[in-house]
DRENVO-927361 format. One record per residue: x, y, z of N, C-alpha, C, O, CB in turn; residue in one letter; residue number from 1. Coordinates in steps of 0.2 Angstrom, whole numbers. Last residue first. Glycine has a CB too. Layout:
PT      nu      nv      nw     cau     cav     caw      cu      cv      cw      ou      ov      ow     cbu     cbv     cbw   type   seq
PT       X       Y       Z       X       Y       Z       X       Y       Z       X       Y       Z       X       Y       Z      A   NUM
...
This chain:
PT      nu      nv      nw     cau     cav     caw      cu      cv      cw      ou      ov      ow     cbu     cbv     cbw   type   seq
PT     441     536     327     439     538     322     443     532     316     442     534     310     441     544     323      R   226
PT     444     532     340     439     527     336     437     530     329     433     527     325     433     527     340      R   225
PT     456     538     340     456     532     341     451     529     338     451     525     334     456     530     346      V   224
PT     452     551     345     454     550     340     455     545     336     456     545     330     457     552     340      R   223
PT     444     546     357     440     550     349     444     549     344     442     546     339     437     559     348      R   222
PT     456     546     365     453     540     364     446     541     358     444     536     355     450     538     371      S   221
PT     463     559     366     464     553     361     459     546     361     460     541     356     470     551     364      E   220
PT     451     565     372     453     566     366     457     561     362     456     560     356     455     573     366      A   219
PT     451     559     383     449     558     381     447     559     373     443     555     370     447     558     384      D   218
PT     466     563     389     465     555     388     458     555     386     458     549     385     466     551     394      R   217
PT     463     577     390     469     573     385     466     568     383     463     567     378     476     571     388      E   216
PT     454     576     401     452     579     393     457     579     388     455     580     382     450     586     393      E   215
PT     463     570     410     456     566     407     455     569     400     454     565     395     449     568     412      L   214
PT     472     580     413     474     573     411     468     570     407     468     568     401     475     567     418      A   213
PT     464     592     417     467     592     409     470     585     406     470     583     400     475     597     408      P   212
PT     457     587     427     454     586     423     455     588     417     451     587     412     451     588     424      I   211
PT     470     585     436     466     577     436     463     581     428     465     579     423     458     573     446      I   210
PT     474     596     442     480     591     437     474     589     436     471     593     433     487     586     441      R   209
PT     464     605     446     468     606     440     475     602     438     479     604     435     470     612     440      K   208
PT     459     597     456     456     597     448     461     601     443     462     599     437     448     601     447      A   207
PT     468     600     465     467     592     463     465     593     456     467     589     451     462     588     468      A   206
PT     464     613     468     469     609     467     470     605     462     472     606     457     470     606     472      Q   205
PT     451     612     473     452     616     465     460     614     464     462     613     458     450     627     466      E   204
PT     451     605     483     447     602     479     449     604     472     449     601     467     441     603     480      L   203
PT     457     615     492     459     606     491     459     605     484     463     605     479     453     599     495      D   202
PT     449     622     493     455     627     488     458     618     489     461     616     484     461     637     494      Q   201
PT     438     620     498     435     622     490     444     621     487     445     620     481     430     632     489      R   200
PT     445     617     510     441     612     508     441     614     499     444     610     495     433     613     511      L   199
PT     446     632     515     450     626     514     448     621     509     450     622     503     451     622     521      A   198
PT     429     636     514     437     638     510     441     633     507     442     631     501     442     642     516      D   197
PT     425     626     523     424     626     517     428     629     512     430     627     507     418     627     516      T   196
PT     433     633     536     433     625     535     430     623     526     433     619     522     426     620     543      L   195
PT     428     645     535     435     644     534     436     636     532     439     634     528     439     646     542      R   194
PT     414     643     539     417     646     534     423     644     530     424     641     525     418     651     537      T   193
PT     414     639     553     413     635     546     414     636     539     414     632     534     408     633     545      K   192
PT     424     637     563     424     642     558     421     637     553     423     632     551     431     646     555      D   191
PT     431     630     577     423     627     573     420     634     569     415     637     570     415     626     582      R   190
PT     443     629     577     439     633     578     432     635     577     430     641     577     441     637     577      E   189
PT     444     617     572     448     617     580     443     623     584     440     623     589     458     621     580      A   188
PT     443     620     559     438     614     562     439     615     570     435     612     573     440     606     559      F   187
PT     452     628     557     446     630     555     440     626     559     435     628     561     446     630     548      A   186
PT     464     618     556     464     626     561     455     628     562     453     629     567     468     633     555      E   185
PT     461     611     547     460     608     553     460     614     557     456     615     562     466     602     554      F   184
PT     462     619     535     454     615     535     455     613     545     450     615     549     454     604     526      M   183
PT     473     623     534     469     627     540     463     624     538     458     627     540     469     636     538      Q   182
PT     481     609     533     481     613     541     475     618     541     471     618     546     490     619     541      W   181
PT     476     608     521     473     604     525     475     606     533     471     605     538     475     597     523      H   180
PT     482     618     512     474     619     514     471     612     519     465     612     519     470     618     506      S   179
PT     495     613     516     493     619     519     486     622     519     484     626     523     496     625     517      R   178
PT     497     602     509     498     601     517     493     608     519     488     608     524     507     602     519      M   177
PT     497     606     496     490     602     499     490     601     506     485     600     509     489     595     496      A   176
PT     507     613     494     499     619     494     493     612     495     487     613     494     498     625     485      D   175
PT     515     604     497     516     608     501     509     612     500     506     613     506     522     612     499      A   174
PT     518     592     488     511     592     494     512     598     497     508     597     502     510     587     501      K   173
PT     521     588     472     523     592     478     517     594     482     513     596     479     526     599     477      D   172
PT     520     571     465     519     578     464     520     582     472     520     579     477     511     580     462      Q   171
PT     520     557     464     527     562     463     524     569     461     525     572     455     533     559     456      N   170
PT     505     556     467     510     552     465     515     558     461     513     562     456     508     545     460      A   169
PT     492     565     468     497     564     474     504     560     471     509     562     474     494     560     479      I   168
PT     486     567     455     488     575     459     491     572     465     493     577     469     481     580     461      A   167
PT     486     557     446     488     565     445     489     571     449     491     576     447     486     567     440      H   166
PT     484     545     455     488     546     448     490     551     446     496     551     445     484     545     443      T   165
PT     475     550     465     480     547     465     485     548     461     490     551     463     478     542     465      F   164
PT     463     554     458     467     559     462     473     556     465     477     561     467     463     561     468      V   163
PT     459     542     451     462     548     449     466     554     452     470     557     449     459     550     448      Y   162
PT     456     535     463     461     533     457     464     539     455     469     541     457     457     528     451      P   161
PT     445     544     467     451     542     471     456     541     467     460     545     466     451     537     475      F   160
PT     433     541     463     435     549     460     444     547     461     448     549     458     431     556     466      V   159
PT     426     533     466     425     534     461     431     537     457     434     536     451     420     537     462      R   158
PT     429     532     481     428     525     478     430     527     468     434     524     465     419     522     481      A   157
PT     421     544     485     426     544     484     431     537     479     435     539     475     428     545     489      W   156
PT     408     540     482     409     544     478     419     546     477     423     548     473     403     550     480      L   155
PT     407     531     492     407     528     486     410     533     481     413     531     476     401     526     484      R   154
PT     409     539     505     413     535     501     411     531     497     413     525     498     416     533     504      N   153
PT     398     547     503     404     551     501     411     545     500     415     545     496     405     559     507      L   152
PT     388     541     505     387     543     497     395     545     497     398     545     491     380     550     494      M   151
PT     391     538     519     389     531     514     390     534     507     393     530     502     379     529     515      E   150
PT     389     550     524     396     549     524     395     538     520     399     533     521     401     551     536      L   149
PT     375     553     524     381     557     519     385     555     520     389     557     516     383     563     519      L   148
PT     370     542     531     370     542     523     372     546     521     372     545     515     365     541     520      L   147
PT     376     545     543     378     539     541     377     539     533     381     536     529     374     534     546      P   146
PT     379     559     552     377     559     547     379     553     542     383     554     537     379     564     546      S   145
PT     389     566     562     381     562     562     376     562     558     370     565     559     377     564     567      D   144
PT     400     572     560     393     575     556     388     573     557     382     575     556     392     575     550      S   143
PT     412     567     562     408     571     568     402     574     565     399     578     568     413     577     573      Y   142
PT     418     563     552     413     558     556     408     560     562     403     558     564     418     554     559      A   141
PT     422     572     545     416     573     544     413     565     549     407     563     549     415     573     535      Y   140
PT     436     570     552     432     577     553     424     574     550     420     574     555     435     586     548      I   139
PT     441     557     547     438     558     553     436     565     556     435     567     562     442     555     559      S   138
PT     439     559     534     433     558     536     434     556     544     429     553     548     428     552     531      F   137
PT     451     568     531     444     570     530     438     568     534     434     571     537     442     568     523      H   136
PT     460     557     535     460     564     540     453     569     536     450     573     540     469     569     539      F   135
PT     459     547     529     458     546     536     456     554     539     452     555     543     465     542     539      Q   134
PT     465     553     515     457     548     517     456     551     524     452     555     525     457     538     517      T   133
PT     477     555     520     473     560     518     465     559     517     461     564     518     475     563     513      N   132
PT     481     541     524     481     546     529     476     553     527     473     556     531     488     547     531      R   131
PT     482     537     510     477     533     514     477     539     522     471     539     524     480     524     516      R   130
PT     492     546     507     484     546     503     479     542     507     474     544     507     484     542     497      M   129
PT     501     541     510     500     548     510     493     550     509     490     555     511     504     551     505      Y   128
PT     504     529     508     503     530     513     500     538     515     499     540     521     508     527     516      I   127
PT     509     533     493     502     529     496     499     529     502     493     528     503     502     523     495      K   126
PT     519     542     494     510     543     491     506     539     493     500     540     495     509     542     483      P   125
PT     530     546     505     527     540     504     519     541     501     514     541     504     526     537     512      R   124
PT     532     559     506     537     556     503     533     549     502     535     547     496     545     556     507      D   123
PT     525     564     519     523     566     511     527     562     505     525     561     499     524     575     509      V   122
PT     522     557     531     522     554     524     519     558     518     514     557     515     518     548     524      S   121
PT     520     568     538     527     564     539     527     559     534     533     557     532     527     560     546      S   120
PT     506     571     537     513     577     534     519     573     534     523     575     530     514     584     540      G   119
PT     498     564     543     500     563     534     506     568     532     509     568     527     493     565     530      M   118
PT     503     564     555     505     560     552     505     559     545     508     555     541     502     557     553      A   117
PT     496     577     558     503     577     558     506     570     555     512     570     552     505     579     565      E   116
PT     482     571     557     484     575     550     494     578     552     497     582     547     476     582     550      L   115
PT     481     565     566     480     562     559     485     567     555     490     567     551     472     562     556      I   114
PT     483     573     577     486     568     577     487     565     567     492     563     564     481     562     584      E   113
PT     473     581     574     479     585     573     483     577     573     487     575     568     481     593     580      R   112
PT     461     572     577     461     576     568     468     577     568     471     575     564     456     585     566      V   111
PT     465     573     591     463     565     587     464     567     580     467     562     577     454     563     587      K   110
PT     462     585     596     469     581     595     469     575     591     474     574     587     472     579     601      P   109
PT     448     587     592     452     590     590     461     587     590     464     586     585     451     597     593      V   108
PT     439     578     601     439     577     592     446     581     590     450     578     586     430     581     588      A   107
PT     436     582     612     442     578     609     444     575     603     449     572     601     441     573     612      E   106
PT     424     592     611     432     595     613     438     588     610     443     588     607     433     598     624      D   105
PT     416     584     598     417     585     604     424     589     604     429     588     600     416     579     606      P   104
PT     404     592     583     410     588     587     412     590     594     410     595     597     417     590     583      R   103
PT     394     600     579     393     594     581     399     592     586     398     590     591     391     591     577      L   102
PT     397     608     571     394     611     577     393     605     582     391     606     588     386     614     575      E   101
PT     408     603     563     411     610     566     404     610     572     405     613     577     412     619     558      C   100
PT     400     594     556     406     590     562     407     597     565     408     596     571     414     586     558      A    99
PT     393     603     548     388     599     554     395     596     558     394     597     565     382     590     550      R    98
PT     403     607     540     400     609     545     395     609     547     392     614     549     401     613     546      E    97
PT     405     595     534     411     597     539     409     604     541     413     607     545     418     598     535      A    96
PT     395     589     525     397     586     532     402     591     536     402     591     542     401     579     532      A    95
PT     395     601     517     389     600     522     391     595     528     390     596     534     381     597     517      T    94
PT     409     600     513     407     602     515     400     604     518     400     609     522     409     603     512      S    93
PT     405     586     505     407     586     510     410     593     515     411     592     521     412     582     508      E    92
PT     395     588     494     394     584     500     397     585     506     395     584     512     394     577     498      L    91
PT     402     599     487     394     601     491     393     597     496     390     598     501     388     601     486      L    90
PT     412     596     483     413     599     489     405     601     493     404     603     498     418     606     486      L    89
PT     408     582     476     412     583     484     411     587     485     409     587     491     417     583     485      R    88
PT     401     587     467     397     582     470     401     583     478     398     585     484     397     572     466      L    87
PT     411     593     461     406     597     462     403     594     467     402     597     473     402     598     457      R    86
PT     418     581     455     421     584     460     415     592     463     416     595     469     428     585     455      L    85
PT     409     576     448     411     571     456     414     575     459     415     574     465     416     563     456      A    84
PT     411     584     437     403     584     441     403     578     448     398     577     452     395     580     434      E    83
PT     422     581     433     419     589     436     412     587     438     409     591     442     418     595     429      E    82
PT     420     569     429     425     571     435     422     577     436     418     577     441     434     573     432      M    81
PT     412     570     416     409     567     423     414     568     431     412     569     436     409     556     421      E    80
PT     422     576     410     415     578     411     411     574     417     409     577     422     410     576     405      K    79
PT     430     566     408     433     574     410     427     577     414     426     579     420     436     581     403      A    78
PT     426     551     413     428     555     407     427     563     411     423     564     416     424     554     400      T    77
PT     431     537     423     426     542     423     430     547     416     436     547     415     424     546     432      L    76
PT     429     518     422     432     525     423     429     528     421     423     526     419     437     527     420      T    75
PT     428     505     433     426     509     430     430     516     429     432     519     434     422     510     431      N    74
PT     440     491     430     436     494     436     434     501     433     438     503     429     441     495     443      V    73
PT     431     477     425     434     481     424     435     486     429     430     485     433     432     484     419      R    72
PT     431     458     419     429     463     426     434     468     426     440     467     427     429     459     435      I    71
PT     421     447     410     428     451     411     426     458     414     422     462     413     431     452     404      R    70
PT     411     441     405     410     440     412     419     443     412     423     439     416     406     429     415      K    69
PT     405     446     394     410     441     393     413     439     401     417     434     401     415     445     388      N    68
PT     398     457     399     395     453     397     398     445     396     395     440     398     393     456     392      S    67
PT     406     465     415     403     465     407     401     459     404     404     454     407     407     467     401      E    66
PT     406     475     427     403     466     425     403     466     418     397     466     415     393     464     427      I    65
PT     414     486     432     412     486     428     411     478     427     416     474     427     415     490     424      V    64
PT     417     495     451     418     490     444     413     489     438     407     489     440     420     485     447      I    63
PT     408     504     454     414     507     456     418     502     450     422     505     446     416     507     464      I    62
PT     396     505     456     397     508     451     405     508     452     409     513     449     393     515     450      K    61
PT     390     500     467     392     507     468     394     510     462     396     516     462     397     508     472      E    60
PT     388     486     459     383     491     464     384     498     464     379     502     463     384     491     470      S    59
PT     401     479     459     397     484     454     390     488     457     389     494     455     394     479     447      E    58
PT     403     479     473     409     484     471     404     488     462     403     493     460     419     478     469      L    57
PT     394     469     475     393     475     479     397     480     475     394     485     473     395     474     487      Q    56
PT     400     459     467     393     464     463     391     468     468     385     470     467     385     461     459      W    55
PT     410     460     472     411     461     465     403     466     465     401     472     464     411     452     461      L    54
PT     407     451     484     411     457     486     411     461     478     411     467     479     420     455     489      A    53
PT     403     439     478     398     445     482     402     452     482     399     457     481     398     443     490      E    52
PT     416     434     473     410     438     469     404     439     472     399     441     468     409     434     462      R    51
PT     421     432     484     425     435     480     420     439     477     419     445     477     430     432     476      V    50
PT     414     425     491     415     429     493     416     434     488     413     439     488     417     429     496      P    49
PT     414     412     482     409     417     482     410     423     487     405     426     487     403     413     484      M    48
PT     426     406     477     426     411     473     420     415     475     419     420     471     426     409     466      L    47
PT     438     405     491     433     402     486     429     408     482     430     414     483     428     397     491      S    46
PT     454     412     497     447     412     498     444     408     491     447     408     486     444     420     498      V    45
PT     468     420     494     466     412     496     459     409     500     458     405     504     473     411     501      G    44
PT     466     430     484     465     431     492     466     423     495     462     422     500     457     435     495      F    43
PT     473     421     473     477     429     478     474     429     483     477     430     488     477     436     475      K    42
PT     462     415     471     468     414     472     472     418     476     475     418     482     470     412     467      E    41
PT     451     427     470     451     421     473     456     417     475     455     415     481     448     419     470      A    40
PT     457     433     459     457     438     464     455     432     470     458     432     475     450     446     462      L    39
PT     456     423     446     464     426     451     462     430     456     466     429     461     470     432     448      G    38
PT     442     421     446     448     417     447     454     418     450     456     415     454     448     416     443      R    37
PT     439     433     441     436     431     447     441     425     448     444     426     454     427     428     446      L    36
PT     451     446     435     446     439     436     444     436     443     447     437     448     448     434     433      S    35
PT     452     461     429     456     456     433     449     450     434     443     451     433     459     461     442      V    34
PT     458     477     421     452     470     420     456     465     425     462     466     425     451     466     412      T    33
PT     457     493     419     461     490     421     456     484     422     450     486     425     465     492     425      E    32
PT     451     504     423     450     501     414     452     497     414     451     494     408     452     503     407      G    31
PT     460     513     436     452     513     430     453     509     423     457     511     418     451     522     427      P    30
PT     470     500     441     466     506     438     463     507     436     462     503     431     466     511     437      L    29
PT     474     495     458     471     495     451     471     499     449     470     503     453     467     492     449      I    28
PT     480     505     464     486     497     463     481     494     458     484     489     454     488     490     473      E    27
PT     475     517     468     477     514     461     482     509     463     488     511     463     480     521     454      A    26
PT     469     516     481     477     519     480     479     516     474     484     513     473     482     516     486      S    25
PT     456     513     476     457     519     479     465     520     478     467     525     475     454     519     486      I    24
PT     458     498     472     456     503     470     457     511     470     460     514     465     451     502     472      I    23
PT     462     496     486     465     493     482     466     498     474     471     499     470     461     487     482      K    22
PT     451     497     494     456     500     495     462     500     489     467     504     488     458     498     502      D    21
PT     441     487     487     440     492     485     446     498     488     447     503     485     434     492     487      R    20
PT     448     475     490     447     477     483     448     486     484     453     489     482     439     475     481      L    19
PT     448     477     504     454     476     503     453     478     493     458     481     490     456     469     507      Q    18
PT     432     475     507     437     480     508     446     482     507     449     486     510     436     481     514      D    17
PT     428     463     498     427     473     499     430     475     500     432     479     496     424     476     502      Y    16
PT     437     453     507     437     456     501     435     462     498     439     466     495     435     451     499      V    15
PT     429     458     520     434     458     519     438     460     512     441     466     510     436     453     521      E    14
PT     416     453     516     419     461     519     424     461     519     426     467     518     419     463     526      Q    13
PT     416     442     513     414     445     509     415     452     509     415     457     504     408     444     508      R    12
PT     422     433     526     425     435     520     423     441     514     428     444     511     425     431     517      L    11
PT     417     444     541     417     441     535     421     440     529     424     445     527     412     442     534      T    10
PT     433     444     552     427     447     549     422     442     544     425     436     543     429     454     545      K     9
PT     449     436     549     444     439     552     438     442     546     438     442     540     447     445     556      V     8
PT     459     434     536     458     430     541     451     430     546     448     425     547     463     431     545      S     7
PT     465     434     519     461     434     524     460     429     530     461     423     530     456     435     522      I     6
PT     481     440     514     477     432     515     472     437     520     474     441     524     483     423     519      K     5
PT     483     455     505     486     449     514     480     446     511     476     448     507     485     452     526      E     4
PT     491     458     489     485     456     493     485     453     499     487     447     499     481     453     490      I     3
PT     501     466     479     501     461     486     494     462     489     492     468     490     509     463     493      V     2
PT     505     468     462     501     470     466     498     464     472     495     459     471     496     473     461      M     1
């Protein structure tokens, strides 16, 4: 795992941003453990900003700090993932619909540029996923709903390690790109119905890969416990 040295911003915020990015991009996997001291050494900072960043991530249920001070990335069961995907559809549809109503004309070429960059990175999964996140939030940012965006950011941090592992890495992205182009075209035309339909299609495509994999993992965990 490559972690960049800290330079500007508050140290806590920089550590938080980098850790969250590593978790979302599945560079630190759900269930994987890390240590406070080890992270501080990799970041090249003292223990305090790392500890503060971890407290924030724990409050968002992205990580778990256990009684023996072990730190691990939180996991989701198949049932929890199904709930998370339902919440994504509800919240992201709301943000997208508001963005359709409120977006300025100059938003369209900006969003298109991100989508084109996303399409050019289909063979580089981690870059593709970052641009996927940028694409979605470049639309939702025009919803003028800061609390809604905050909720979505936290939800994505819980869900996206699994999206990367099961629905982006080593998968054909043609269907996903088709859904994203449909989202963009609907956004450009201020067509809320088409936009939410394309968003639902995008989420359902991911769910078809993620949910069965988690159900299999959960079943294996139950067998081991017996």
